[in-house]
C-alpha positions as CSV (number, residue, x, y, z in Angstrom):
1,M,8.5,8.2,-92.8
2,R,5.4,7.7,-90.8
3,Q,6.8,4.5,-89.4
4,N,9.9,6.4,-88.2
5,D,7.7,9.1,-86.6
6,R,5.7,6.4,-84.8
7,V,8.9,4.7,-83.5
8,R,10.2,8.1,-82.2
9,Q,6.9,8.7,-80.5
10,V,6.9,5.3,-78.8
11,R,10.5,5.9,-77.6
12,R,9.6,9.4,-76.3
13,Y,6.5,7.9,-74.6
14,K,8.7,5.2,-73.0
15,M,11.2,7.8,-71.8
16,L,8.4,9.9,-70.3
17,L,7.1,6.7,-68.6
18,C,10.5,5.9,-67.2
19,A,10.9,9.5,-66.0
20,A,7.5,9.5,-64.4
21,A,8.3,6.1,-62.8
22,G,11.6,7.5,-61.5
23,V,10.0,10.5,-60.0
24,A,7.3,8.4,-58.4
25,A,9.9,6.0,-57.0
26,G,11.8,9.0,-55.7
27,V,8.8,10.4,-54.0
28,L,7.9,7.0,-52.6
29,I,11.4,6.5,-51.2
30,T,11.4,10.0,-49.7
31,F,8.0,9.3,-48.2
32,I,9.2,6.0,-46.8
33,A,12.3,7.5,-45.4
34,A,10.4,10.5,-43.9
35,K,7.9,8.1,-42.4
36,G,10.7,6.1,-40.9
37,V,12.2,9.2,-39.4
38,L,8.8,10.2,-38.0
39,S,8.2,6.8,-36.6
40,E,11.6,6.8,-35.0
41,H,10.9,10.3,-33.6
42,E,7.5,9.2,-32.3
43,Q,9.1,6.2,-30.7
44,T,11.7,8.4,-29.0
45,L,9.0,10.7,-27.8
46,T,6.9,7.8,-26.5
47,T,9.9,6.4,-24.6
48,Q,10.7,9.8,-23.2
49,N,7.1,10.3,-22.1
50,E,7.0,6.9,-20.4
51,A,10.2,7.7,-18.6
52,L,8.8,11.0,-17.4
53,E,5.6,9.4,-16.3
54,K,7.6,6.8,-14.3
55,E,9.7,9.5,-12.8
56,N,6.5,11.5,-11.8
57,E,5.0,8.4,-10.3
58,D,8.2,7.8,-8.3
59,L,8.1,11.4,-7.1
60,R,4.4,11.1,-6.1
61,T,5.2,7.9,-4.2
62,Q,8.1,9.6,-2.4
63,V,6.0,12.6,-1.5
64,S,3.3,10.3,-0.1
65,K,5.8,8.4,2.0
66,T,7.3,11.6,3.2
67,E,3.9,12.8,4.3
68,A,3.3,9.5,6.1
69,V,6.0,10.2,8.6
70,E,6.1,14.0,9.0
71,D,2.9,14.6,10.8
72,S,0.6,11.6,11.1
73,A,-2.2,13.5,12.8
74,S,-2.4,16.1,10.1
75,L,-2.2,13.4,7.4
76,L,-4.9,11.3,9.0
77,S,-7.3,14.3,9.3
78,S,-6.5,15.7,5.8
79,G,-8.1,15.0,2.5
80,S,-4.8,13.5,1.2
81,E,-5.1,10.2,-0.6
82,N,-2.1,9.0,1.5
83,W,-4.0,9.1,4.8
84,A,-4.0,5.3,5.1
85,I,-0.2,4.9,5.3
86,A,0.3,7.3,8.1
87,L,3.1,5.8,10.2
88,V,2.6,5.6,14.0
89,N,5.2,3.9,16.1
90,E,7.7,4.7,18.9
91,G,9.8,6.9,16.6
92,H,6.8,8.6,15.0
93,P,4.3,9.3,17.8
94,L,0.7,10.5,17.2
95,D,-0.5,13.7,18.6
96,T,-2.2,12.7,21.8
97,S,-5.2,14.9,21.0
98,Y,-6.0,13.2,17.7
99,V,-9.4,11.6,17.4
100,P,-10.8,10.2,14.0
101,A,-13.3,12.7,12.6
102,E,-15.9,10.0,12.1
103,M,-16.1,6.5,13.6
104,T,-18.2,3.5,12.9
105,E,-19.1,0.8,15.4
106,I,-18.2,-2.6,14.1
107,E,-19.1,-4.5,17.2
108,S,-20.3,-3.5,20.6
109,E,-17.9,-0.9,22.0
110,R,-15.5,-1.6,19.0
111,S,-15.3,1.3,16.6
112,V,-12.9,2.2,13.7
113,D,-12.3,5.2,11.5
114,S,-15.3,5.2,9.2
115,R,-13.1,5.2,6.1
116,I,-12.1,1.6,6.7
117,A,-15.4,0.3,8.0
118,D,-16.8,-1.1,4.7
119,D,-13.6,-3.0,3.9
120,L,-13.4,-4.4,7.4
121,K,-17.0,-5.5,7.4
122,R,-16.5,-7.2,4.0
123,M,-13.4,-9.0,5.3
124,L,-15.2,-10.3,8.4
125,S,-18.2,-11.3,6.3
126,D,-16.2,-13.2,3.7
127,A,-14.4,-15.0,6.5
128,K,-17.7,-16.0,8.0
129,D,-18.8,-17.2,4.5
130,A,-15.7,-19.3,4.4
131,G,-16.8,-21.1,7.6
132,L,-14.6,-19.2,10.0
133,S,-15.5,-17.6,13.4
134,M,-13.6,-14.5,14.5
135,Y,-14.4,-11.2,16.1
136,V,-12.8,-7.8,16.7
137,A,-11.4,-7.9,20.2
138,S,-10.0,-4.3,20.1
139,A,-10.2,-1.4,17.8
140,Y,-9.9,2.3,18.4
141,R,-8.4,3.3,21.7
142,S,-8.0,6.8,23.1
143,Y,-4.8,8.0,24.6
144,E,-6.2,7.5,28.0
145,K,-7.4,4.0,27.3
146,Q,-4.0,3.1,25.9
147,R,-2.3,4.4,29.0
148,E,-4.6,2.3,31.1
149,V,-3.7,-0.8,29.1
150,F,0.0,-0.1,29.2
151,N,0.0,0.6,33.0
152,N,-2.0,-2.5,33.7
153,T,0.4,-4.7,31.7
154,M,3.4,-3.1,33.3
155,Q,1.9,-3.8,36.7
156,D,1.5,-7.4,35.8
157,W,5.2,-7.6,35.1
158,I,6.0,-5.9,38.4
159,S,3.8,-8.4,40.3
160,Q,6.0,-11.1,38.7
161,G,9.1,-9.6,40.4
162,Y,10.3,-7.3,37.6
163,S,11.7,-3.9,38.5
164,P,9.7,-0.9,37.2
165,L,12.4,-0.3,34.6
166,N,12.5,-3.9,33.4
167,A,8.7,-4.1,33.6
168,Y,8.5,-1.0,31.3
169,D,10.9,-2.6,28.8
170,E,9.0,-5.8,28.7
171,T,5.6,-4.1,28.4
172,K,6.5,-2.0,25.4
173,K,7.5,-5.1,23.5
174,S,3.8,-6.1,23.3
175,V,1.9,-2.9,24.2
176,A,2.6,0.4,22.5
177,V,3.7,3.3,24.7
178,P,0.7,5.7,25.0
179,G,1.0,8.2,22.1
180,T,2.6,5.6,19.8
181,S,-0.2,3.1,19.4
182,E,-1.8,2.5,16.1
183,H,-5.1,1.9,17.8
184,A,-5.4,5.6,18.4
185,T,-5.6,6.1,14.6
186,G,-8.8,4.1,14.3
187,L,-7.0,2.1,11.5
188,A,-5.9,-0.9,13.6
189,V,-7.9,-3.8,14.9
190,D,-7.1,-6.9,17.0
191,I,-9.0,-9.8,15.5
192,I,-9.1,-13.2,17.2
193,S,-10.5,-16.6,16.7
194,S,-13.7,-17.5,18.6
195,E,-12.2,-21.0,19.1
196,Y,-8.9,-19.8,20.6
197,E,-9.0,-16.4,22.4
198,A,-5.6,-16.1,24.0
199,L,-3.3,-13.4,22.7
200,D,-0.2,-15.5,22.2
201,D,1.7,-17.0,19.3
202,R,-0.7,-20.0,19.1
203,Q,-3.3,-17.5,17.9
204,G,-1.4,-17.6,14.6
205,D,-2.0,-21.3,14.3
206,T,-5.8,-21.0,14.2
207,E,-7.6,-21.4,10.9
208,E,-9.0,-17.9,11.3
209,Q,-5.6,-16.3,11.4
210,K,-4.3,-18.4,8.6
211,W,-7.1,-17.1,6.4
212,L,-6.6,-13.5,7.5
213,M,-2.9,-13.6,6.8
214,E,-3.5,-15.0,3.3
215,H,-6.4,-12.7,2.4
216,C,-6.3,-9.5,4.5
217,W,-4.4,-7.6,1.8
218,E,-7.3,-8.0,-0.6
219,Y,-9.3,-5.7,1.8
220,G,-6.5,-3.2,2.4
221,F,-5.1,-4.7,5.6
222,I,-1.7,-6.1,6.6
223,L,-0.5,-8.2,9.5
224,R,1.3,-5.3,11.2
225,Y,3.7,-7.2,13.4
226,P,5.0,-10.4,11.7
227,S,7.1,-13.0,13.5
228,D,10.3,-12.3,11.6
229,K,10.2,-8.5,11.7
230,S,10.4,-7.6,15.4
231,D,13.8,-6.0,14.8
232,V,12.1,-3.6,12.5
233,T,8.9,-2.9,14.3
234,N,10.2,-3.2,17.8
235,I,7.0,-5.1,18.6
236,V,6.8,-8.9,19.2
237,Y,4.9,-11.1,16.9
238,E,1.2,-10.3,17.1
239,P,-0.8,-12.6,14.9
240,W,-4.0,-10.8,15.8
241,H,-3.1,-7.2,15.0
242,Y,-4.1,-5.9,11.6
243,R,-3.6,-2.5,10.2
244,Y,-5.5,-0.8,7.3
245,V,-3.1,0.8,4.8
246,G,-5.3,0.8,1.6
247,K,-5.5,-1.9,-1.1
248,E,-2.5,-0.7,-3.2
249,A,-0.1,-0.4,-0.3
250,A,-1.3,-3.7,1.2
251,K,-0.7,-5.5,-2.0
252,E,2.9,-4.1,-2.3
253,I,3.7,-4.7,1.3
254,T,2.4,-8.3,1.1
255,E,4.1,-9.1,-2.2
256,Q,7.5,-7.8,-0.9
257,N,7.1,-9.3,2.5
258,I,7.9,-6.1,4.3
259,T,6.5,-4.0,7.1
260,L,4.9,-0.5,7.0
261,E,8.2,0.9,8.3
262,E,10.1,-0.7,5.4
263,Y,7.5,0.4,2.9
264,V,7.4,4.1,4.1
265,L,11.0,4.6,5.3
266,G,12.8,2.2,3.0
267,Q,14.5,0.5,5.9
């Protein structure tokens, strides 16, 4: 009898163990399923957040580019982080009264907006360390100075037999009309080789310009008027004219082989 009782107890114990194992398995399966649902939900939320962040970044970029063309003088004098990409050209003139709030002299009678001075000095210093010889031939120009440069160049064309109208058209291909010059922003510099000082296409063949064209973006500068973009900039190839746009924009513009117009306006 005792033997039968022991058998029944063992069977009951086994049944309890099986029941407990079944419950445990059920709980485990439920947990795993719930965890899978949560993981999937978390992944969905992560994907949605990444998409929202990308959308916000795109919107911020669009806002900055809109600011760059609406009122360049206000943008340049504001505390906006987008000041460096202010667009100044024939279609987007700069207020003739604009003067950089603070300027730093780079070389004798050659000053720039103080916000770009350190990067410019570093670029010139690194070029010198690379065994190159160059200097800033022109930097900030007031409206009056730009008008003087424009008029003198126009007079040169007239002295060569051009009519005033044709002389004007020729002049604005290489000299910005007063009020539309980047030099007035304090963000543009003309840098030339000490070994070849002429402002012509051959300037681009010097070792100094080759180095600048390859490395200027690292310091926040771009070659403003490339040889193959005159139809966009309306300015002829100027292998000496560099414009500060900030390191991030300079990197993107260089990588995409575009101009500031194309970067800001999406031309």
